[in-house]
N, C-alpha and C positions, 0 to 999 in steps of 0.2 A: 504494500499500500503506499501512498505518498502523505507526507507530514509536513506540515511547516516544525522547525526544529530548531533547538537552540544550542549551539556546540561551537568550539574550538575558540574563540573570541567574548569575552564581556562584551554587552551590550548591544545597539541594534544589527550591530556587522556579524554576529555572531548567529544570525537566521537563516535559514537553507530550507529551501522547499524540495526535498528530496525522500528517493525510496528508503521504507526503513520496516524492520519485519513485523507482522501483524500478532495483535496480542492473542495469547491464549484464553481459552473461558475455561471456567469451572462451576461447580452445579448450580450455585443459585446468582451467576451473574446471564447478564446480557449482552447479546453483539449488537449493535449499532451500526448501520450504514450511514455515514453520516453526509449530508445533503450541503447545510450552510452553518456558517458558526460566526458569532458576533464578536466583533472588537470592541477591548475595552482597554482604557488608561493601566489598568492592571498587566495588559497581558507585555507592554512596553516596559513597565516597570519589571519585571518577572527578570529581564535581559541582564539587568545589571545585580542583582541578587541571586542568581541562578551561579554556581562555580561552573565551569567548561570540564572542568579538571572533574568531577561527579557524572560524567556521561552525559550524551543527549537527551534534551528535554524535547517533548512535544507540549507547545505552552497552547493557550486558549482556556477560558472557563465557560461559554457559552456555545450552544450547537444544538441543531435539530436535526433527526433524521428518523428512519425506518428502521426497526428491528426486522435481523436478519436472522438470528439464529436466538434461540433460549437453551439456558441450562437445563440439564434432567430434572431439577429439583424445583425450578420457577414456576408461580402458578399464576403471577398478575398478568403475564402479557402473553403476547401471542407474536408471531413474524407477521408483519407486516404492518404492526402496530404504528403510528405514528407519533413519535414524542418528544420531549423536550429534556436536555440534560440536564440533573441539576449543578449550580454553580459552588455548591458546596457540601461539605460530610462531615458528619459528625454531630450537625445541630439539629434535632427534628421537632422537638417542642420548644414551644417560645419560652423567652426565659429574660432578665434582666440582661445577661451578658452572653456571649457565645459560652459552653462548655469547655473544659481541657480536651484537647484532642477535635476539635472544631478547624477544617483546613476548606480553605476556597480552591477550586478546581483549577489546576493547571502549575500548581508549584506546592508542595517539593517532588508533587507525582505529576505524571503523565497527564494532559488537559485534553481538550478537545479539537485540536487542529490537526486534522488526520481523514484519511479516508473510512477510517472503522474505529470504531471504540468501543471497550468494554467494561462494563460497570454493573455493580449490583443492581439489583432486580428493583431495591427499595431508592436506587437514585435516579429515578427517570418519573417523569410526570406525562399524562398524556397531552399532545397538544392540543390547544384549544380549536374548539372547530371554526370559529370566524376568522382564526389566522391560516396563511399561508405557511409553509415550512420555510419560506423567507424569511417571514416577519416575526414568526416563533423563534428563529434562531438568534435575535438579539434582546429577546424577553426577560430571560431569567435572572442574569445580574441586576441590571438596571432596573427593572420592572419591582425586584422584592426590595432593592436597597430602596430607593423610594419609597416603597410602602410601608416598609416599619418607620423610616424616618418620618413621614408625615402621619402616619394614624398609630401606629404603636407608640412611638416614642414623643412626637407633635402633638397628638390627641386631637389632629385639627377637626374642628367643627364647620356646619353648614356657615353659621353665621361670624365664623373668624374673616380674617381678609391675612393671608400668608403673601411674603415676600420671597421669591426665586433672584437674588445674584448671580450674573452669568447664565443668564437660561442658553441654552442652545446644547447642551451635553444632554446625553441619551436619558441619564435619572433626572434632570432637571425638567425634561419634555413630557417625562411621565408624571411628574409631581404636576406639573400643568394641567394636564389632561384630567389627571385624580382628583384637584383639587375642583375642577370646575364642575365634573362630574357628580359633585355631592353637593355642589352650592356656595362655596367657597369666592371669595372674593380676590385673585391675585395680583400681584406687582410682581413686574418682572424688570432688570436691569442687564446690558451688555452693551460691548465695547462697540458692537458693528449693528449700523442703522437695520440690513436686511435681518439680521436673527430676531430685531426688536420687533418688525414687520410680519415676520414669521408667528412670533407668538400672540400679536394681534389678532392675527387668523385662528390661530387654535382656542381664544377666547378669554385672554389676559384682558383683565380691565384696566392696567396701564403699564406702560414700558417707557422707560425713561432710559438716558446712559449712563452707564456704570460711573464715569466719571464725573456727574453732575452733582449738586449740593442736592444732596437725599430731603435731608430736613425741609428746603425751601420746594421740591418738586412734589412734597409727599406731606404739605403742612396739613391740609384738609384730612391726612388718614389716618387711620389708626391701625398698626401694625402688631397684629397677636403673636404672628409665628413668622419665624424667620430662617430660611433653610441654609446655612452658610458650608460650602465646597471649595471658595478660592482661597481662603487662609488668611494669610499675613494681608496682601492688599486691601482685603475691604473690609475685615473681621471688626476693627473699632469704628468703621461707617456703619455696621450693622447693629453693632450695639449702642450706638448712638439716635438710633432710627426706631428701635422695637419700645412699643409700649410701658410703661411702668408695670412690672410684674409680667411681661411678657417672656417669650421663652426662643433661644437659640436653639434650633438642634445642627452637628456640623456631623459632617461623614466623609469628609476629605479636603485635601489641602492643594487646591492646583498651582500657590504662589508658594511663599515660605510656609514652613512646619511651626516657626517658633513667633508668637503673637505677645505681644506686652498688653494689658490692659491698667485701667485705674480700676484698682481694686475697691477704692472708695465707692467711684460712680457705683460700679457694679452693686454693693449691697445696699445704697440709698435707693437706688432704683427697681430692687427687689427682682431682678433677674433670673431667669432660669437658663441653665446651660447645660444640652445635653448631649451627648455622643452617639452613635448611632452605627454599627458594620452589617452590612446587608440583612441577613435575617435567616429564622427558621424555618425548616421545613412544613411546618403548621403554616407561619406568614406566608408561605410560597402556594399554598394552597389557597389560602384566604385570598390572597394578589390572583390568583387566576381563574377564581369565583367572581371576583370584583370585576376584573376586566371583562369577564364575561358578560355579568350583569349589566354593564355601561356599555357595550361594545367598543372596547377601548384597544386601539391598534396602536403598535411601536410606531415611531414618528421615523421613519427608513428613509435615510439621506440618499444611500448608493449602495451597490453592491459591487464588488470586483471577484475578478474569478482568481484561484488560488493561486495559479500558475504568476498573478502580478499583485499579489500580498504586498510587496515593498511600496507601491502607488498607494496602495490604501494604508498603510503605515504612515507612508509621508504625508498625504493629503490629512490623516487622525491627528499627526503631530500638531501643525500649524492650525488645529481648533478651527477649522476653518466650517465642518460640520453642524449641520442644524439636526438632532437626533441623533440615530444611530447608523453605522458601518456596518455592514455582511461580507461575508466572502464566501464563494460558491467554491465547496471542494469538489 
């Protein structure tokens, strides 16, 4: 089979699309013919964390496909079932934080960017009927991250106003669609005018430039919940715009990780700061039910062939996309 493999060199230069041995299957496992995979920022980061001396690593956390073979003791699946691969293992039930042993698919074990993948029968979900295999391939990691941050951690309600700085990523476009589905008011920011226009087409109530004066632009708004994924570049602006007693949920940092805050301003404001990381299989099932109920589809920017995976990575690195990027295996 062919796979996108990290080897020999640290960083993105170590990625190759080549032949690699097919995986063996055990009694409780399922062999999936991978049709499409979803590109995530983590896939790029893994190339600096994986030591090439440890051997070749198939990268990737998201995928959709068709079951080709089932183990002798598998009862949940049949050949021909259309499925999505779970983006994490070892976190079954919802909890305050991931349990010991939780791993995101694609590091340190092999990931999804291959023609075939063998997984435990419990690490699959049925493809939502209203999604194509292409759309389903970009759903799990970003859709689950968005669901936990917005609802489990952020406790978003219909009457809330939620702010999404840096709109355009897969996670934030899911959040925009989720929030509008439950009737919330949504404020977005971006450095790119075309992303602000696209966000308004998806239902954003207010769209402003990231570099603008948020307090002036939003002087008539009351921001209850703000989702932080930018990091140092916007964190203090975020802290300065939420209402007293409001909540910031952070799940990532596309700029620098280390942030300094005025702690006195923080405690006088009675603010809440919550972290969030992907989610459990229980939340994944809830998320799939939610998107089926509300007929939500991923915002798919474009799809590349696996042989052109480097073009997909270069486009993704520049953050030009609005939504998700898929790769056809």
